[in-house]
C-alpha positions in Angstrom: 2.7 16.6 -25.7 4.7 14.3 -23.5 4.1 10.9 -22.0 4.1 10.3 -18.2 6.7 7.6 -18.7 9.1 10.2 -20.1 8.6 12.2 -17.0 10.1 9.7 -14.7 13.6 10.3 -13.4 16.4 8.2 -14.9 18.2 5.8 -12.6 21.9 6.4 -12.4 24.8 4.7 -10.6 26.3 6.1 -7.4 25.2 6.2 -3.8 27.2 9.2 -2.6 26.0 11.8 -0.1 26.2 14.5 -2.8 24.1 12.5 -5.2 21.5 11.9 -2.5 20.8 15.7 -2.1 21.7 17.0 -5.5 21.8 14.3 -8.1 18.9 12.5 -9.8 20.2 9.1 -8.9 18.7 9.5 -5.4 15.8 7.7 -7.0 17.5 4.5 -5.8 17.4 5.7 -2.2 13.6 6.1 -2.4 13.4 2.6 -3.7 15.6 1.3 -0.9 13.4 3.1 1.6 10.3 1.3 0.3 12.0 -2.1 0.7 13.1 -1.3 4.3 9.6 0.0 5.3 7.8 -3.0 3.7 10.2 -5.4 5.5 9.5 -3.7 8.9 5.8 -3.7 8.3 5.7 -7.3 7.3 7.9 -8.4 10.2 4.9 -9.0 12.6 3.2 -11.2 9.9 6.3 -13.3 9.5 6.7 -13.5 13.3 3.2 -14.7 13.8 3.5 -17.4 11.1 6.9 -18.5 12.4 5.7 -18.9 16.0 2.5 -20.6 14.8 4.4 -23.3 12.8 7.2 -23.7 15.4 5.7 -23.1 18.9 7.5 -24.0 22.1 4.5 -26.0 23.1 2.1 -27.2 20.4 -1.4 -27.0 21.8 -3.1 -26.8 18.4 -4.6 -30.3 18.7 -6.0 -29.4 22.1 -7.5 -26.2 20.8 -8.9 -27.9 17.7 -10.6 -30.6 19.8 -12.0 -28.2 22.4 -12.6 -24.4 22.1 -11.4 -23.5 18.5 -14.6 -24.7 16.6 -16.7 -22.6 19.0 -14.4 -19.6 18.5 -14.7 -19.9 14.7 -18.5 -20.4 14.7 -19.0 -17.4 17.0 -16.7 -15.2 14.9 -18.5 -16.2 11.7 -21.9 -15.6 13.3 -20.8 -12.2 14.6 -19.4 -11.1 11.3 -22.4 -12.3 9.4 -24.8 -10.4 11.7 -22.8 -7.2 11.7 -22.3 -7.4 7.9 -26.0 -7.8 7.2 -27.2 -5.1 9.6 -24.4 -2.6 8.7 -25.0 -3.1 5.0 -28.7 -2.6 5.3 -28.3 0.6 7.4 -25.5 2.0 5.3 -26.8 1.4 1.8 -30.4 2.3 2.6 -29.6 5.6 4.3 -27.1 6.5 1.6 -29.7 6.0 -1.1 -32.4 7.8 0.7 -30.3 10.9 1.4 -29.0 10.9 -2.1 -32.1 10.5 -4.2 -34.9 11.9 -2.0 -35.8 15.4 -0.6 -37.4 15.3 2.8 -37.1 17.3 6.0 -33.7 17.2 7.6 -32.0 15.6 4.6 -29.1 18.1 4.5 -28.4 17.5 8.2 -28.6 13.7 7.8 -26.0 13.8 5.0 -23.3 14.4 7.6 -25.1 13.4 10.8 -25.2 9.8 9.7 -21.4 9.7 10.0 -21.5 10.7 13.6 -21.6 7.2 15.1 -18.3 6.7 13.4 -16.8 8.7 16.3 -18.0 6.3 19.0 -15.8 3.2 19.6 -17.8 -0.1 19.8 -16.7 -0.8 23.3 -17.9 2.6 24.5 -21.4 2.2 23.1 -21.5 -1.4 24.5 -20.8 0.0 28.0 -23.5 2.7 27.7 -26.3 0.4 26.5 -25.4 -2.2 29.0 -25.9 0.3 31.7 -29.2 1.4 30.2 -30.7 -1.9 29.3 -29.5 -4.5 31.9 -31.9 -5.7 34.6 -30.8 -2.9 37.1 -30.7 -0.3 34.3 -33.0 2.7 33.8 -35.1 1.1 31.0 -36.1 -2.1 32.8 -36.4 -0.3 36.1 -38.9 2.1 34.6 -40.9 -0.7 33.0 -41.2 -2.6 36.3 -42.4 0.6 37.9 -45.0 1.3 35.3 -46.5 -2.2 35.0 -45.9 -3.4 38.6 -43.6 -6.2 37.7 -41.5 -7.4 40.6 -38.9 -9.7 39.0 -37.5 -10.7 35.7 -39.9 -13.7 35.7 -42.8 -11.4 35.2 -41.8 -10.2 31.8 -39.4 -10.8 28.9 -36.7 -8.3 27.9 -33.9 -9.0 25.4 -30.5 -9.7 26.9 -28.0 -7.0 26.0 -25.0 -9.1 26.9 -25.5 -11.6 24.1 -24.6 -12.3 20.5 -27.5 -10.2 19.3 -26.5 -7.4 21.6 -22.9 -7.5 20.3 -24.1 -7.5 16.7 -26.4 -4.5 17.3 -23.7 -2.5 19.1 -21.1 -3.0 16.5 -23.4 -2.4 13.5 -24.5 0.9 15.0 -21.0 2.3 14.9 -19.6 0.4 11.9 -22.4 1.1 9.3 -20.8 4.5 8.5 -18.1 2.6 6.6 -20.8 1.3 4.3 -22.7 4.6 4.2 -19.6 6.6 3.3 -18.6 4.4 0.4 -22.2 3.8 -0.8 -23.1 7.5 -0.8 -19.9 8.4 -2.6 -20.7 5.8 -5.2 -24.3 6.9 -5.7 -23.1 10.5 -6.1 -20.5 9.6 -8.7 -22.9 7.6 -10.9 -23.8 8.9 -14.2 -27.2 10.5 -14.2 -27.9 9.0 -17.7 -28.0 5.5 -16.3 -30.8 6.4 -13.9 -32.6 8.5 -16.6 -32.6 5.6 -19.0 -34.0 3.3 -16.4 -36.8 5.8 -15.5 -37.6 6.2 -19.2 -38.1 2.5 -19.5 -40.9 2.7 -16.9 -39.0 1.6 -13.8 -39.9 3.1 -10.4 -37.2 4.7 -8.3 -37.0 1.6 -6.2 -36.7 -0.7 -9.3 -34.0 1.6 -10.7 -32.2 1.4 -7.5 -32.2 -2.4 -7.3 -31.5 -3.0 -11.0 -29.1 -0.1 -11.9 -27.7 1.9 -9.1 -27.1 -0.9 -6.6 -25.2 -3.2 -9.1 -23.0 -0.2 -10.2 -22.2 0.7 -6.6 -21.5 -2.9 -5.5 -17.7 -2.5 -5.6 -17.8 0.5 -3.3 -20.3 -1.3 -1.0 -17.9 -4.3 -0.9 -15.0 -2.0 0.2 -17.1 -0.4 3.0 -18.4 -3.8 4.1 -15.0 -5.4 4.2 -13.7 -2.5 6.4 -16.6 -3.0 8.8 -16.0 -6.7 9.0 -12.3 -6.2 9.7 -13.1 -3.9 12.5 -15.5 -6.6 13.8 -12.7 -9.1 13.7 -10.4 -6.6 15.5 -12.8 -5.8 18.3 -12.0 -7.0 21.8 -13.6 -4.6 24.3 -17.2 -5.4 23.2 -16.9 -9.2 22.9 -15.1 -9.4 26.2 -17.7 -7.3 28.0 -20.5 -9.3 26.5 -18.8 -12.7 27.0 -18.9 -13.5 23.3 -16.1 -16.0 22.6 -14.7 -14.9 19.3 -11.2 -15.6 17.9 -9.9 -12.4 19.4 -11.2 -13.2 22.8 -9.7 -16.7 22.5 -6.4 -15.2 21.5 -6.3 -13.2 24.7 -7.4 -16.1 26.8 -4.8 -18.5 25.4 -2.0 -16.0 25.8 -2.8 -14.1 29.0 -4.7 -16.8 31.0 -3.1 -20.0 29.7 0.3 -18.4 29.2 0.8 -20.0 25.8 2.2 -17.6 23.3 2.5 -20.3 20.6 -1.2 -21.1 20.9 -2.0 -17.5 20.7 0.1 -17.2 17.5 -1.8 -20.1 16.0 -5.1 -18.5 16.6 -3.6 -15.2 15.2 -2.6 -17.1 12.0 -6.2 -18.3 11.7 -7.4 -14.7 12.0 -5.0 -13.7 9.2 -6.7 -16.3 7.1 -10.0 -14.5 7.8 -8.5 -11.2 6.8 -7.0 -12.5 3.6 -10.4 -14.1 2.8 -12.1 -10.7 3.3 -9.6 -8.9 1.1 -10.0 -11.6 -1.6 -13.8 -11.4 -1.5 -13.7 -7.6 -1.8 -11.3 -7.8 -4.8 -13.4 -10.6 -6.3 -16.6 -8.7 -6.0 -15.3 -5.8 -8.2 -13.4 -7.9 -10.7 -13.7 -6.7 -14.3 -15.9 -3.8 -13.2 -15.0 -0.3 -14.4 -17.0 2.8 -14.5 -15.9 5.7 -16.7 -16.9 9.3 -16.4 -19.6 10.3 -18.9 -20.2 13.5 -20.7 -23.1 14.4 -18.5 -21.3 13.7 -15.3 -22.0 17.3 -14.2 -25.7 16.9 -14.7 -27.7 17.7 -11.6 -29.2 14.9 -9.6 -32.9 14.3 -9.9 -34.2 14.2 -6.3 -37.7 13.1 -5.7 -39.7 15.2 -3.2 -41.3 13.2 -0.4 -44.4 14.5 1.4 -46.7 13.4 4.1 -46.2 10.0 5.7 -43.4 9.1 3.3 -41.4 12.2 4.2 -41.9 11.5 7.9 -40.9 7.9 7.5 -37.7 8.9 5.7 -36.8 11.4 8.4 -37.5 8.8 11.2 -35.5 6.1 9.3 -32.4 8.4 9.0 -32.8 9.7 12.5 -32.9 6.3 14.2 -29.3 5.3 13.7 -28.1 8.8 14.6 -30.0 8.8 17.8 -29.1 5.2 18.7 -25.5 5.3 17.6 -24.5 8.8 18.7 -27.0 11.0 20.6 -27.9 8.4 23.2 -24.3 7.5 24.0 -23.1 11.1 24.0 -26.0 12.2 26.3 -25.4 9.4 28.8 -21.7 10.0 28.8 -22.1 13.7 29.2 -24.6 13.2 32.1 -22.3 10.8 34.0 -19.2 12.9 33.2 -20.9 15.9 34.8 -22.1 14.0 37.9 -18.8 12.2 38.5 -16.4 14.9 37.3 -14.8 15.4 40.7 -14.3 11.6 41.1 -13.0 11.1 37.5 -10.7 14.2 37.2 -7.7 13.1 39.1 -3.9 13.4 38.6 -4.0 9.8 37.3 -6.6 10.7 34.7 -4.6 13.7 33.5 -1.6 11.4 33.1 -3.6 8.9 31.2 -4.9 11.6 28.9 -1.4 12.9 28.3 -0.2 9.4 27.6 -2.9 9.0 24.9 -2.3 12.3 23.3 1.5 11.9 23.3 1.4 8.4 21.8 -1.1 9.5 19.2 0.8 12.6 18.2 4.1 10.7 17.9 2.4 7.9 15.9 0.7 10.4 13.6 3.9 12.2 12.8 5.8 9.0 12.1 3.1 7.5 9.9 2.9 10.8 8.0 6.6 10.8 7.4 6.6 7.2 6.3 3.4 7.7 4.3 4.9 10.6 2.3 8.0 8.5 1.7 6.0 5.6 0.3 3.6 7.7 -1.8 6.4 9.8 -3.3 8.5 6.7 -4.0 5.6 5.2 -5.8 5.2 8.4 -7.8 8.9 8.2 -8.9 8.7 4.4 -9.6 5.1 3.6 -10.4 6.0 0.3 -12.1 7.6 -2.9 -10.9 8.4 -4.0 -7.3 8.0 -0.5 -5.8 4.3 -0.3 -6.4 3.8 -3.8 -5.1 5.8 -3.2 -1.9 3.8 0.0 -1.2 0.7 -2.0 -1.4 2.2 -4.6 1.0 3.1 -1.8 3.4 -0.6 -1.1 3.9 -1.4 -4.6 5.1 -1.0 -3.6 8.7 -4.4 -1.9 8.6 -6.0 -5.2 7.8 -4.4 -6.9 10.7 -6.5 -7.1 13.9 -4.8 -5.3 16.8 -4.4 -8.6 18.8 -2.7 -10.3 15.9 -0.4 -7.3 15.4 0.5 -7.4 19.1 1.5 -11.0 18.9 3.7 -10.3 15.8 5.4 -7.4 17.5 6.1 -8.9 20.9 7.8 -12.0 19.5 10.7 -10.4 17.6 11.0 -7.5 20.1 11.2 -9.9 23.1 13.7 -12.0 21.2 15.9 -9.0 20.5 15.7 -7.7 24.1 16.6 -11.2 25.5 19.5 -11.7 23.0 21.0 -8.3 23.7 20.6 -8.6 27.4 22.3 -12.1 27.4 25.2 -10.8 25.3 25.9 -7.8 27.5 25.6 -9.8 30.6 28.1 -12.4 29.4 30.6 -10.0 28.1 30.2 -6.8 30.1 28.1 -7.7 33.1 25.5 -5.2 32.1 21.8 -5.8 32.1 19.8 -3.7 29.5 16.3 -4.9 30.6 13.5 -4.3 28.1 14.4 -1.8 25.4 11.7 -2.6 22.8 9.1 -5.0 24.3 7.3 -3.8 27.4 7.9 -0.1 26.5 5.9 2.6 24.8 8.1 2.0 21.7 6.2 -1.2 21.1 2.9 0.7 21.2 4.0 3.4 18.8 5.4 0.7 16.5 2.0 -1.0 16.5 0.1 2.2 15.8 2.5 3.0 13.0 2.1 -0.4 11.3 -1.6 -0.6 11.8 -2.5 2.9 10.5 0.3 3.4 7.9 -2.2 2.6 5.1 -4.4 5.6 6.2 -1.6 8.1 5.8 0.0 6.6 2.7 -3.3 6.3 0.9 -4.3 9.9 1.7 -1.0 11.3 0.6 -0.9 9.1 -2.5 -4.4 10.4 -3.5 -3.3 14.0 -3.0 -0.1 13.5 -5.0 -2.0 12.0 -7.9 -3.8 15.3 -8.4 -0.4 17.2 -8.8 0.4 17.4 -12.5 3.7 15.9 -13.7 4.6 19.2 -15.2 5.4 20.5 -11.7 8.0 17.8 -11.3 9.5 18.6 -14.7 9.7 22.3 -13.9 11.4 21.6 -10.6 14.0 19.3 -12.2 14.7 21.7 -15.0 15.7 24.1 -12.3 18.2 21.6 -10.9 16.2 20.5 -7.9 16.6 16.9 -6.6 13.7 14.6 -5.8 13.9 15.4 -2.1 14.0 19.2 -2.8 11.1 18.9 -5.2 9.1 17.0 -2.5 9.8 19.5 0.2 9.5 22.7 -1.8 6.8 21.8 -4.4 4.7 18.9 -3.5 4.3 19.2 0.3 2.9 22.8 0.1 0.4 21.7 -2.5 -0.8 18.5 -0.7 -0.6 19.9 2.9 -4.4 19.6 3.2 -4.4 15.9 2.5 -1.4 15.4 4.8 -3.1 17.2 7.7 -6.3 15.2 7.1 -4.3 11.9 7.2 -2.5 13.0 10.4 -5.8 13.8 12.1 -7.4 10.5 11.1 -4.4 8.6 12.4 -4.4 10.6 15.6 -8.0 9.7 16.3 -7.6 6.1 15.4 -4.7 5.8 17.8 -6.8 7.4 20.6 -9.4 4.7 20.1 -7.1 1.7 19.7 -7.6 -0.8 22.5 -6.6 -4.4 21.6 -2.9 -3.8 20.7 -2.5 -1.2 23.5 -3.9 -3.5 26.1 -1.3 -6.2 25.3 1.8 -4.0 24.5 1.5 -1.4 27.2 4.2 -1.3 29.9 3.5 -2.2 33.4 1.3 0.4 35.2 0.9 2.4 32.0 -2.6 3.4 30.9 -4.2 5.3 28.1 -7.7 6.7 28.0 -8.8 3.6 26.0 -7.3 1.1 28.5 -8.6 3.3 31.4 -12.1 3.0 30.1 -11.8 -0.7 29.6 -10.5 -1.3 33.1 -13.2 0.8 34.8 -16.0 -0.7 32.6 -14.8 -4.2 33.4 -15.2 -3.4 37.1 -18.7 -2.1 36.4 -17.7 1.5 37.0 -19.2 3.0 33.9 -19.9 6.3 35.6 -16.3 6.9 36.5 -15.2 5.9 32.9 -17.7 8.4 31.3 -15.3 11.4 31.2 -12.5 9.4 29.4 -15.1 7.9 27.0 -16.5 11.3 26.3 -13.1 12.7 25.4 -12.5 9.8 23.0 -15.8 10.4 21.3 -15.4 14.2 21.0 -12.0 13.8 19.5 -13.4 11.2 17.1 -15.9 13.8 15.8 -13.1 15.8 14.1 -12.5 13.4 11.2 -16.2 13.0 10.7 -16.2 16.6 9.5 -13.6 15.9 6.9 -15.4 12.7 5.9 -18.6 14.6 5.4 -16.9 17.0 3.1 -15.2 14.3 1.2 -18.5 12.8 0.0 -20.1 16.2 -0.9 -21.4 16.1 -4.4 -19.4 18.0 -6.9 -22.4 18.4 -9.0 -24.9 21.2 -8.7 -28.1 20.2 -6.9 -31.5 20.9 -8.3 
């Protein structure tokens, strides 16, 4: 027998090159790398706070007395609406597909994740084209009933708060569904059996037993959905919903006040911290341990007749509304306008998206492996805390991240240019800000938590005896990582790289701000065309983004597959 603590490498003095590759004291270099990475990731946060407290022109009193209360009220209303609708869709569909047998259940287990591949701004563009006054739906209704103008009938306005809530909930509920279904599948069957033996119906058992036990997982999924709601810009801008994100863009780009934008960004950080705290608070002191009958098969209740049809229709509705309708509309327009859409510029935009996403995915994987392995070597103390801090970028809205990046990058570029002009008569121009480097940096900071979390989860499954065997053969930590761990966890690494790649392809707010002049990606290309009411010409780019987004859905569906045998 051995303890895990005894398995940790001993720290030794010396920082020589030989000790880095051969000696066991290279543990310190792994610790140092964590400090450096955490400092770089937290730089945008410190930059936003610094500029918010020390702006060149303080317009905070003006914002507070005019538009800021409206921004806050609209943001809270949007988050509340999306949260309620996403939680209802996600939890209910997860429970139905877990505990009931009905036609199509096995398909819905993974199909309910498909809306996850559709960006919120894309589905907003599609439904606006379908449901606005000049759209297909209202035009058909006017033709059927003989209505001549909008005064003859009532139809819900798609470009409204309610429309924004519905569009976002349709593509964000998979966060809640994913976490809820995983929690339901992992629950001990004995809890449900005891509840049933006490005379409770399946619905009562769900409300009194399964739902409270799954509450921590539901809170995690809901917090992720709300963070994406706070991050969204394309939908709220297209629907003219004045949230904090829209206000940040307006203050910076239209009013030309970066300090005011930083102040709004700092307020958004407070929202993010509040969401994280509420998520942590919701699962305080709650622990669930594996029981002896964890492998017991799930008891699924067979539905027949009207109940079975209702369950099928209920699960089919979000799949149709959140995925099938957008994909069919985009496919139809992409086919009709293919010759107009497929141009040399479009190919360049697609290459820009793929290139940036691939580079960002590789960088985040390298850094993620470094963080996860450093935490494995030093699971206690400051290292573990810094690894957690390094993942805060995922919680930062893209607009906030862009503000935090542009401030230090622009300051560095200006300082370097002034120095070289004065001493050497050379102008360097923009080296960091206003270049693709800023976009890649933003992608890396924002999605680092995805890669680090996946790699750390995979490393946790590798027994410590593998490390001991490698060290007994004289291998260094770096050699152990390259020759032992990476071949074992390559599946988790590839999955993380794929998810980061897709997230980068869909990212709009940060890309829109940080992109160089006359530089477009597929996401910004779609935004520009949709803003000009040219949805048909943006369909091909939107379709590519959606099809690429389907790939991680396959991995997500496999990740929640039940390890138990099904009855």
